[in-house]
Gaussian input, Z-matrix of N, CA and C with variables (Angstrom, degrees):
# hf/3-21g

backbone

0 1
 N
 C     1     B1
 C     2     B2     1     A1
 N     3     B3     2     A2     1     D1
 C     4     B4     3     A3     2     D2
 C     5     B5     4     A4     3     D3
 N     6     B6     5     A5     4     D4
 C     7     B7     6     A6     5     D5
 C     8     B8     7     A7     6     D6
 N     9     B9     8     A8     7     D7
 C    10    B10     9     A9     8     D8
 C    11    B11    10    A10     9     D9
 N    12    B12    11    A11    10    D10
 C    13    B13    12    A12    11    D11
 C    14    B14    13    A13    12    D12
 N    15    B15    14    A14    13    D13
 C    16    B16    15    A15    14    D14
 C    17    B17    16    A16    15    D15
 N    18    B18    17    A17    16    D16
 C    19    B19    18    A18    17    D17
 C    20    B20    19    A19    18    D18
 N    21    B21    20    A20    19    D19
 C    22    B22    21    A21    20    D20
 C    23    B23    22    A22    21    D21
 N    24    B24    23    A23    22    D22
 C    25    B25    24    A24    23    D23
 C    26    B26    25    A25    24    D24
 N    27    B27    26    A26    25    D25
 C    28    B28    27    A27    26    D26
 C    29    B29    28    A28    27    D27
 N    30    B30    29    A29    28    D28
 C    31    B31    30    A30    29    D29
 C    32    B32    31    A31    30    D30
 N    33    B33    32    A32    31    D31
 C    34    B34    33    A33    32    D32
 C    35    B35    34    A34    33    D33
 N    36    B36    35    A35    34    D34
 C    37    B37    36    A36    35    D35
 C    38    B38    37    A37    36    D36
 N    39    B39    38    A38    37    D37
 C    40    B40    39    A39    38    D38
 C    41    B41    40    A40    39    D39
 N    42    B42    41    A41    40    D40
 C    43    B43    42    A42    41    D41
 C    44    B44    43    A43    42    D42
 N    45    B45    44    A44    43    D43
 C    46    B46    45    A45    44    D44
 C    47    B47    46    A46    45    D45
 N    48    B48    47    A47    46    D46
 C    49    B49    48    A48    47    D47
 C    50    B50    49    A49    48    D48
 N    51    B51    50    A50    49    D49
 C    52    B52    51    A51    50    D50
 C    53    B53    52    A52    51    D51
 N    54    B54    53    A53    52    D52
 C    55    B55    54    A54    53    D53
 C    56    B56    55    A55    54    D54
 N    57    B57    56    A56    55    D55
 C    58    B58    57    A57    56    D56
 C    59    B59    58    A58    57    D57
 N    60    B60    59    A59    58    D58
 C    61    B61    60    A60    59    D59
 C    62    B62    61    A61    60    D60
 N    63    B63    62    A62    61    D61
 C    64    B64    63    A63    62    D62
 C    65    B65    64    A64    63    D63
 N    66    B66    65    A65    64    D64
 C    67    B67    66    A66    65    D65
 C    68    B68    67    A67    66    D66
 N    69    B69    68    A68    67    D67
 C    70    B70    69    A69    68    D68
 C    71    B71    70    A70    69    D69
 N    72    B72    71    A71    70    D70
 C    73    B73    72    A72    71    D71
 C    74    B74    73    A73    72    D72
 N    75    B75    74    A74    73    D73
 C    76    B76    75    A75    74    D74
 C    77    B77    76    A76    75    D75
 N    78    B78    77    A77    76    D76
 C    79    B79    78    A78    77    D77
 C    80    B80    79    A79    78    D78
 N    81    B81    80    A80    79    D79
 C    82    B82    81    A81    80    D80
 C    83    B83    82    A82    81    D81
 N    84    B84    83    A83    82    D82
 C    85    B85    84    A84    83    D83
 C    86    B86    85    A85    84    D84
 N    87    B87    86    A86    85    D85
 C    88    B88    87    A87    86    D86
 C    89    B89    88    A88    87    D87
 N    90    B90    89    A89    88    D88
 C    91    B91    90    A90    89    D89
 C    92    B92    91    A91    90    D90
 N    93    B93    92    A92    91    D91
 C    94    B94    93    A93    92    D92
 C    95    B95    94    A94    93    D93
 N    96    B96    95    A95    94    D94
 C    97    B97    96    A96    95    D95
 C    98    B98    97    A97    96    D96
 N    99    B99    98    A98    97    D97
 C   100   B100    99    A99    98    D98
 C   101   B101   100   A100    99    D99
 N   102   B102   101   A101   100   D100
 C   103   B103   102   A102   101   D101
 C   104   B104   103   A103   102   D102
 N   105   B105   104   A104   103   D103
 C   106   B106   105   A105   104   D104
 C   107   B107   106   A106   105   D105
 N   108   B108   107   A107   106   D106
 C   109   B109   108   A108   107   D107
 C   110   B110   109   A109   108   D108
 N   111   B111   110   A110   109   D109
 C   112   B112   111   A111   110   D110
 C   113   B113   112   A112   111   D111
 N   114   B114   113   A113   112   D112
 C   115   B115   114   A114   113   D113
 C   116   B116   115   A115   114   D114
 N   117   B117   116   A116   115   D115
 C   118   B118   117   A117   116   D116
 C   119   B119   118   A118   117   D117
 N   120   B120   119   A119   118   D118
 C   121   B121   120   A120   119   D119
 C   122   B122   121   A121   120   D120
 N   123   B123   122   A122   121   D121
 C   124   B124   123   A123   122   D122
 C   125   B125   124   A124   123   D123
 N   126   B126   125   A125   124   D124
 C   127   B127   126   A126   125   D125
 C   128   B128   127   A127   126   D126
 N   129   B129   128   A128   127   D127
 C   130   B130   129   A129   128   D128
 C   131   B131   130   A130   129   D129
 N   132   B132   131   A131   130   D130
 C   133   B133   132   A132   131   D131
 C   134   B134   133   A133   132   D132
 N   135   B135   134   A134   133   D133
 C   136   B136   135   A135   134   D134
 C   137   B137   136   A136   135   D135
 N   138   B138   137   A137   136   D136
 C   139   B139   138   A138   137   D137
 C   140   B140   139   A139   138   D138
 N   141   B141   140   A140   139   D139
 C   142   B142   141   A141   140   D140
 C   143   B143   142   A142   141   D141
 N   144   B144   143   A143   142   D142
 C   145   B145   144   A144   143   D143
 C   146   B146   145   A145   144   D144
 N   147   B147   146   A146   145   D145
 C   148   B148   147   A147   146   D146
 C   149   B149   148   A148   147   D147
 N   150   B150   149   A149   148   D148
 C   151   B151   150   A150   149   D149
 C   152   B152   151   A151   150   D150
 N   153   B153   152   A152   151   D151
 C   154   B154   153   A153   152   D152
 C   155   B155   154   A154   153   D153
 N   156   B156   155   A155   154   D154
 C   157   B157   156   A156   155   D155
 C   158   B158   157   A157   156   D156
 N   159   B159   158   A158   157   D157
 C   160   B160   159   A159   158   D158
 C   161   B161   160   A160   159   D159
 N   162   B162   161   A161   160   D160
 C   163   B163   162   A162   161   D161
 C   164   B164   163   A163   162   D162
 N   165   B165   164   A164   163   D163
 C   166   B166   165   A165   164   D164
 C   167   B167   166   A166   165   D165
 N   168   B168   167   A167   166   D166
 C   169   B169   168   A168   167   D167
 C   170   B170   169   A169   168   D168
 N   171   B171   170   A170   169   D169
 C   172   B172   171   A171   170   D170
 C   173   B173   172   A172   171   D171
 N   174   B174   173   A173   172   D172
 C   175   B175   174   A174   173   D173
 C   176   B176   175   A175   174   D174
 N   177   B177   176   A176   175   D175
 C   178   B178   177   A177   176   D176
 C   179   B179   178   A178   177   D177
 N   180   B180   179   A179   178   D178
 C   181   B181   180   A180   179   D179
 C   182   B182   181   A181   180   D180
 N   183   B183   182   A182   181   D181
 C   184   B184   183   A183   182   D182
 C   185   B185   184   A184   183   D183
 N   186   B186   185   A185   184   D184
 C   187   B187   186   A186   185   D185
 C   188   B188   187   A187   186   D186
 N   189   B189   188   A188   187   D187
 C   190   B190   189   A189   188   D188
 C   191   B191   190   A190   189   D189
 N   192   B192   191   A191   190   D190
 C   193   B193   192   A192   191   D191
 C   194   B194   193   A193   192   D192
 N   195   B195   194   A194   193   D193
 C   196   B196   195   A195   194   D194
 C   197   B197   196   A196   195   D195
 N   198   B198   197   A197   196   D196
 C   199   B199   198   A198   197   D197
 C   200   B200   199   A199   198   D198
 N   201   B201   200   A200   199   D199
 C   202   B202   201   A201   200   D200
 C   203   B203   202   A202   201   D201
 N   204   B204   203   A203   202   D202
 C   205   B205   204   A204   203   D203
 C   206   B206   205   A205   204   D204
 N   207   B207   206   A206   205   D205
 C   208   B208   207   A207   206   D206
 C   209   B209   208   A208   207   D207
 N   210   B210   209   A209   208   D208
 C   211   B211   210   A210   209   D209
 C   212   B212   211   A211   210   D210
 N   213   B213   212   A212   211   D211
 C   214   B214   213   A213   212   D212
 C   215   B215   214   A214   213   D213
 N   216   B216   215   A215   214   D214
 C   217   B217   216   A216   215   D215
 C   218   B218   217   A217   216   D216
 N   219   B219   218   A218   217   D217
 C   220   B220   219   A219   218   D218
 C   221   B221   220   A220   219   D219
 N   222   B222   221   A221   220   D220
 C   223   B223   222   A222   221   D221
 C   224   B224   223   A223   222   D222
 N   225   B225   224   A224   223   D223
 C   226   B226   225   A225   224   D224
 C   227   B227   226   A226   225   D225
 N   228   B228   227   A227   226   D226
 C   229   B229   228   A228   227   D227
 C   230   B230   229   A229   228   D228
 N   231   B231   230   A230   229   D229
 C   232   B232   231   A231   230   D230
 C   233   B233   232   A232   231   D231
 N   234   B234   233   A233   232   D232
 C   235   B235   234   A234   233   D233
 C   236   B236   235   A235   234   D234
 N   237   B237   236   A236   235   D235
 C   238   B238   237   A237   236   D236
 C   239   B239   238   A238   237   D237
 N   240   B240   239   A239   238   D238
 C   241   B241   240   A240   239   D239
 C   242   B242   241   A241   240   D240
 N   243   B243   242   A242   241   D241
 C   244   B244   243   A243   242   D242
 C   245   B245   244   A244   243   D243
 N   246   B246   245   A245   244   D244
 C   247   B247   246   A246   245   D245
 C   248   B248   247   A247   246   D246
 N   249   B249   248   A248   247   D247
 C   250   B250   249   A249   248   D248
 C   251   B251   250   A250   249   D249

   B1=1.4561
   B2=1.5182
   B3=1.2953
   B4=1.4622
   B5=1.5234
   B6=1.3247
   B7=1.4613
   B8=1.5188
   B9=1.3027
   B10=1.4549
   B11=1.5243
   B12=1.3343
   B13=1.4675
   B14=1.5223
   B15=1.3219
   B16=1.4662
   B17=1.5261
   B18=1.3381
   B19=1.4620
   B20=1.5238
   B21=1.3077
   B22=1.4663
   B23=1.5278
   B24=1.3315
   B25=1.4604
   B26=1.5230
   B27=1.3188
   B28=1.4632
   B29=1.5199
   B30=1.3277
   B31=1.4628
   B32=1.5238
   B33=1.3400
   B34=1.4690
   B35=1.5258
   B36=1.3292
   B37=1.4605
   B38=1.5249
   B39=1.3292
   B40=1.4607
   B41=1.5252
   B42=1.3202
   B43=1.4684
   B44=1.5270
   B45=1.3246
   B46=1.4634
   B47=1.5270
   B48=1.3404
   B49=1.4615
   B50=1.5183
   B51=1.3334
   B52=1.4615
   B53=1.5266
   B54=1.3075
   B55=1.4649
   B56=1.5201
   B57=1.3263
   B58=1.4597
   B59=1.5327
   B60=1.3378
   B61=1.4613
   B62=1.5190
   B63=1.3268
   B64=1.4658
   B65=1.5261
   B66=1.3233
   B67=1.4675
   B68=1.5318
   B69=1.3233
   B70=1.4671
   B71=1.5214
   B72=1.3249
   B73=1.4620
   B74=1.5214
   B75=1.3201
   B76=1.4604
   B77=1.5249
   B78=1.3312
   B79=1.4531
   B80=1.5302
   B81=1.3282
   B82=1.4628
   B83=1.5217
   B84=1.3182
   B85=1.4636
   B86=1.5258
   B87=1.3151
   B88=1.4656
   B89=1.5232
   B90=1.3304
   B91=1.4641
   B92=1.5228
   B93=1.3322
   B94=1.4597
   B95=1.5237
   B96=1.3222
   B97=1.4698
   B98=1.5248
   B99=1.3208
   B100=1.4614
   B101=1.5318
   B102=1.3247
   B103=1.4607
   B104=1.5255
   B105=1.3328
   B106=1.4681
   B107=1.5247
   B108=1.3351
   B109=1.4575
   B110=1.5229
   B111=1.3221
   B112=1.4641
   B113=1.5223
   B114=1.3219
   B115=1.4660
   B116=1.5255
   B117=1.3163
   B118=1.4645
   B119=1.5287
   B120=1.3244
   B121=1.4508
   B122=1.5188
   B123=1.3236
   B124=1.4595
   B125=1.5119
   B126=1.3086
   B127=1.4594
   B128=1.5248
   B129=1.3121
   B130=1.4642
   B131=1.5251
   B132=1.3421
   B133=1.4600
   B134=1.5263
   B135=1.3298
   B136=1.4586
   B137=1.5171
   B138=1.3174
   B139=1.4610
   B140=1.5240
   B141=1.3315
   B142=1.4663
   B143=1.5230
   B144=1.3126
   B145=1.4536
   B146=1.5123
   B147=1.3266
   B148=1.4521
   B149=1.5208
   B150=1.3187
   B151=1.4553
   B152=1.5276
   B153=1.3318
   B154=1.4724
   B155=1.5220
   B156=1.3175
   B157=1.4627
   B158=1.5290
   B159=1.3344
   B160=1.4637
   B161=1.5298
   B162=1.3160
   B163=1.4638
   B164=1.5243
   B165=1.3269
   B166=1.4646
   B167=1.5237
   B168=1.3270
   B169=1.4625
   B170=1.5293
   B171=1.3217
   B172=1.4636
   B173=1.5231
   B174=1.3236
   B175=1.4734
   B176=1.5244
   B177=1.3325
   B178=1.4665
   B179=1.5251
   B180=1.3251
   B181=1.4598
   B182=1.5214
   B183=1.3368
   B184=1.4561
   B185=1.5241
   B186=1.3247
   B187=1.4537
   B188=1.5242
   B189=1.3279
   B190=1.4659
   B191=1.5305
   B192=1.3265
   B193=1.4556
   B194=1.5226
   B195=1.3285
   B196=1.4677
   B197=1.5208
   B198=1.3280
   B199=1.4635
   B200=1.5244
   B201=1.3262
   B202=1.4621
   B203=1.5220
   B204=1.3226
   B205=1.4632
   B206=1.5257
   B207=1.3369
   B208=1.4685
   B209=1.5244
   B210=1.3361
   B211=1.4570
   B212=1.5210
   B213=1.3271
   B214=1.4587
   B215=1.5248
   B216=1.3129
   B217=1.4665
   B218=1.5221
   B219=1.3336
   B220=1.4618
   B221=1.5268
   B222=1.3244
   B223=1.4557
   B224=1.5234
   B225=1.3187
   B226=1.4670
   B227=1.5297
   B228=1.3220
   B229=1.4743
   B230=1.5285
   B231=1.3341
   B232=1.4680
   B233=1.5259
   B234=1.3125
   B235=1.4733
   B236=1.5296
   B237=1.3344
   B238=1.4650
   B239=1.5260
   B240=1.3310
   B241=1.4614
   B242=1.5272
   B243=1.3229
   B244=1.4614
   B245=1.5295
   B246=1.3271
   B247=1.4698
   B248=1.5161
   B249=1.3190
   B250=1.4735
   B251=1.4948
   A1=109.36
   A2=115.44
   A3=120.81
   A4=110.53
   A5=115.57
   A6=121.34
   A7=112.10
   A8=117.03
   A9=121.31
   A10=108.43
   A11=116.17
   A12=120.43
   A13=112.03
   A14=117.26
   A15=119.25
   A16=110.80
   A17=116.99
   A18=120.36
   A19=110.32
   A20=116.68
   A21=121.18
   A22=110.17
   A23=116.22
   A24=120.69
   A25=110.51
   A26=117.41
   A27=120.74
   A28=110.96
   A29=117.38
   A30=121.38
   A31=110.50
   A32=115.98
   A33=119.94
   A34=111.02
   A35=116.69
   A36=120.35
   A37=111.18
   A38=115.96
   A39=120.05
   A40=110.75
   A41=117.25
   A42=120.76
   A43=110.66
   A44=116.63
   A45=120.29
   A46=110.92
   A47=116.03
   A48=119.91
   A49=111.16
   A50=116.32
   A51=120.26
   A52=110.36
   A53=117.46
   A54=121.38
   A55=110.39
   A56=115.94
   A57=121.14
   A58=111.09
   A59=116.48
   A60=120.45
   A61=111.97
   A62=117.89
   A63=121.03
   A64=109.76
   A65=116.65
   A66=120.60
   A67=110.59
   A68=116.54
   A69=119.98
   A70=110.83
   A71=117.64
   A72=121.06
   A73=110.49
   A74=116.33
   A75=120.84
   A76=110.69
   A77=116.37
   A78=121.25
   A79=110.49
   A80=116.67
   A81=120.93
   A82=110.66
   A83=117.85
   A84=121.09
   A85=110.98
   A86=116.80
   A87=120.42
   A88=110.70
   A89=115.99
   A90=120.15
   A91=110.45
   A92=117.35
   A93=120.68
   A94=111.28
   A95=116.75
   A96=119.97
   A97=110.48
   A98=116.56
   A99=121.66
   A100=110.43
   A101=116.77
   A102=121.06
   A103=110.10
   A104=116.55
   A105=120.40
   A106=111.08
   A107=116.79
   A108=120.20
   A109=110.35
   A110=116.62
   A111=120.59
   A112=110.74
   A113=116.81
   A114=120.49
   A115=109.93
   A116=116.77
   A117=120.64
   A118=110.63
   A119=116.74
   A120=121.40
   A121=113.81
   A122=116.72
   A123=119.59
   A124=114.35
   A125=118.76
   A126=120.68
   A127=109.45
   A128=116.99
   A129=119.56
   A130=112.41
   A131=118.67
   A132=121.36
   A133=108.38
   A134=116.05
   A135=121.07
   A136=112.92
   A137=118.56
   A138=120.74
   A139=112.76
   A140=118.08
   A141=120.25
   A142=110.35
   A143=116.63
   A144=120.34
   A145=112.27
   A146=116.41
   A147=120.20
   A148=110.51
   A149=116.33
   A150=120.81
   A151=110.53
   A152=117.02
   A153=120.78
   A154=111.33
   A155=116.21
   A156=120.45
   A157=110.24
   A158=116.53
   A159=120.56
   A160=111.43
   A161=116.89
   A162=120.12
   A163=110.69
   A164=116.50
   A165=120.08
   A166=110.47
   A167=117.20
   A168=120.68
   A169=110.39
   A170=116.01
   A171=120.01
   A172=111.21
   A173=115.91
   A174=120.81
   A175=112.80
   A176=115.89
   A177=123.24
   A178=113.44
   A179=117.19
   A180=120.64
   A181=108.65
   A182=115.62
   A183=122.04
   A184=107.42
   A185=115.53
   A186=119.47
   A187=110.16
   A188=114.45
   A189=120.88
   A190=111.34
   A191=117.07
   A192=120.07
   A193=111.72
   A194=116.70
   A195=120.53
   A196=109.68
   A197=116.06
   A198=120.36
   A199=110.39
   A200=116.34
   A201=119.76
   A202=111.18
   A203=117.34
   A204=120.89
   A205=110.25
   A206=117.33
   A207=120.76
   A208=110.50
   A209=115.87
   A210=120.04
   A211=111.87
   A212=116.79
   A213=120.29
   A214=110.84
   A215=116.86
   A216=120.22
   A217=111.02
   A218=116.87
   A219=119.70
   A220=110.81
   A221=116.86
   A222=120.34
   A223=111.07
   A224=115.62
   A225=119.79
   A226=110.69
   A227=116.49
   A228=120.22
   A229=110.35
   A230=117.03
   A231=120.27
   A232=110.25
   A233=116.20
   A234=120.05
   A235=110.63
   A236=116.78
   A237=120.45
   A238=110.95
   A239=116.56
   A240=120.62
   A241=111.45
   A242=117.36
   A243=119.90
   A244=111.33
   A245=117.64
   A246=121.15
   A247=112.31
   A248=116.67
   A249=120.13
   A250=112.88
   D1=135.70
   D2=-177.21
   D3=-74.51
   D4=139.71
   D5=178.71
   D6=-100.08
   D7=-17.08
   D8=-175.21
   D9=-105.69
   D10=140.75
   D11=-175.50
   D12=-59.79
   D13=-40.32
   D14=-178.95
   D15=-66.99
   D16=-34.90
   D17=177.99
   D18=-69.18
   D19=-36.64
   D20=177.21
   D21=-64.73
   D22=-41.53
   D23=178.03
   D24=-64.07
   D25=-42.85
   D26=178.17
   D27=-60.85
   D28=-38.41
   D29=178.38
   D30=-63.04
   D31=-44.72
   D32=178.73
   D33=-62.42
   D34=-42.96
   D35=-179.98
   D36=-64.69
   D37=-39.77
   D38=179.83
   D39=-64.16
   D40=-38.04
   D41=178.14
   D42=-64.26
   D43=-42.86
   D44=178.89
   D45=-62.46
   D46=-44.40
   D47=179.32
   D48=-63.80
   D49=-38.86
   D50=-178.99
   D51=-62.76
   D52=-45.55
   D53=179.50
   D54=-60.39
   D55=-44.11
   D56=-179.70
   D57=-64.33
   D58=-43.04
   D59=-178.33
   D60=-69.23
   D61=-39.01
   D62=178.76
   D63=-64.05
   D64=-42.00
   D65=179.34
   D66=-64.17
   D67=-42.04
   D68=-179.00
   D69=-66.88
   D70=-40.21
   D71=178.91
   D72=-65.24
   D73=-39.85
   D74=178.49
   D75=-64.72
   D76=-41.18
   D77=178.60
   D78=-62.28
   D79=-40.28
   D80=178.92
   D81=-66.56
   D82=-44.56
   D83=179.99
   D84=-61.30
   D85=-41.48
   D86=178.25
   D87=-64.17
   D88=-41.41
   D89=179.16
   D90=-63.39
   D91=-42.02
   D92=179.53
   D93=-63.48
   D94=-41.17
   D95=177.56
   D96=-62.39
   D97=-42.54
   D98=-179.67
   D99=-64.04
   D100=-42.74
   D101=-179.03
   D102=-66.38
   D103=-45.66
   D104=-178.84
   D105=-62.34
   D106=-38.09
   D107=177.42
   D108=-65.38
   D109=-39.84
   D110=179.45
   D111=-65.80
   D112=-40.98
   D113=178.90
   D114=-65.06
   D115=-42.03
   D116=178.46
   D117=-63.81
   D118=-30.55
   D119=179.03
   D120=-80.31
   D121=-7.25
   D122=176.74
   D123=105.17
   D124=3.05
   D125=179.04
   D126=-75.93
   D127=133.42
   D128=-177.94
   D129=-108.55
   D130=-7.62
   D131=179.57
   D132=-84.71
   D133=110.47
   D134=-175.28
   D135=-109.81
   D136=9.75
   D137=-172.46
   D138=-61.90
   D139=-39.65
   D140=179.80
   D141=-66.91
   D142=-39.58
   D143=178.73
   D144=-67.85
   D145=-41.01
   D146=178.67
   D147=-63.79
   D148=-34.89
   D149=178.06
   D150=-62.45
   D151=-43.63
   D152=178.50
   D153=-62.92
   D154=-40.60
   D155=179.87
   D156=-66.57
   D157=-43.00
   D158=179.81
   D159=-64.10
   D160=-38.38
   D161=178.35
   D162=-63.82
   D163=-41.12
   D164=178.86
   D165=-63.47
   D166=-39.13
   D167=179.18
   D168=-68.64
   D169=-39.67
   D170=-179.83
   D171=-64.04
   D172=-35.24
   D173=-179.02
   D174=-89.58
   D175=9.72
   D176=175.81
   D177=64.73
   D178=25.75
   D179=173.77
   D180=-73.39
   D181=-39.33
   D182=173.65
   D183=-130.65
   D184=162.21
   D185=178.84
   D186=-77.10
   D187=160.36
   D188=-177.98
   D189=-60.11
   D190=-43.16
   D191=-179.07
   D192=-67.45
   D193=-33.27
   D194=176.83
   D195=-64.28
   D196=-42.87
   D197=177.90
   D198=-61.25
   D199=-43.41
   D200=179.60
   D201=-64.51
   D202=-37.66
   D203=178.76
   D204=-65.66
   D205=-43.82
   D206=177.49
   D207=-57.89
   D208=-46.34
   D209=-177.67
   D210=-65.40
   D211=-39.44
   D212=179.50
   D213=-64.74
   D214=-42.79
   D215=-179.36
   D216=-67.85
   D217=-38.62
   D218=177.90
   D219=-66.60
   D220=-39.92
   D221=178.14
   D222=-62.89
   D223=-43.03
   D224=179.45
   D225=-64.78
   D226=-40.85
   D227=179.01
   D228=-65.11
   D229=-40.40
   D230=178.95
   D231=-65.92
   D232=-38.75
   D233=178.98
   D234=-65.11
   D235=-41.67
   D236=177.84
   D237=-65.27
   D238=-39.39
   D239=-177.81
   D240=-67.40
   D241=-37.40
   D242=-179.12
   D243=-79.21
   D244=-22.42
   D245=179.33
   D246=-73.48
   D247=-23.16
   D248=-177.57
   D249=-74.68

């Protein structure tokens, strides 16, 4: 337990950030599952999914390169699914 007021404030702020970050990560994971299911089902329109990924990158939930990698892999999977 913190004895100093500034340390107590930092603890409170860290808890708020943690809740926000956990929620954002969960939202991203759900979006990725939804997009992957849609791609597996044959849907080729990925704009809504890409938007979710870009928002997560903008809010620093994931890094920019990670977002680009996710989008590239989803695009490739959609291309393979439509080619069949």
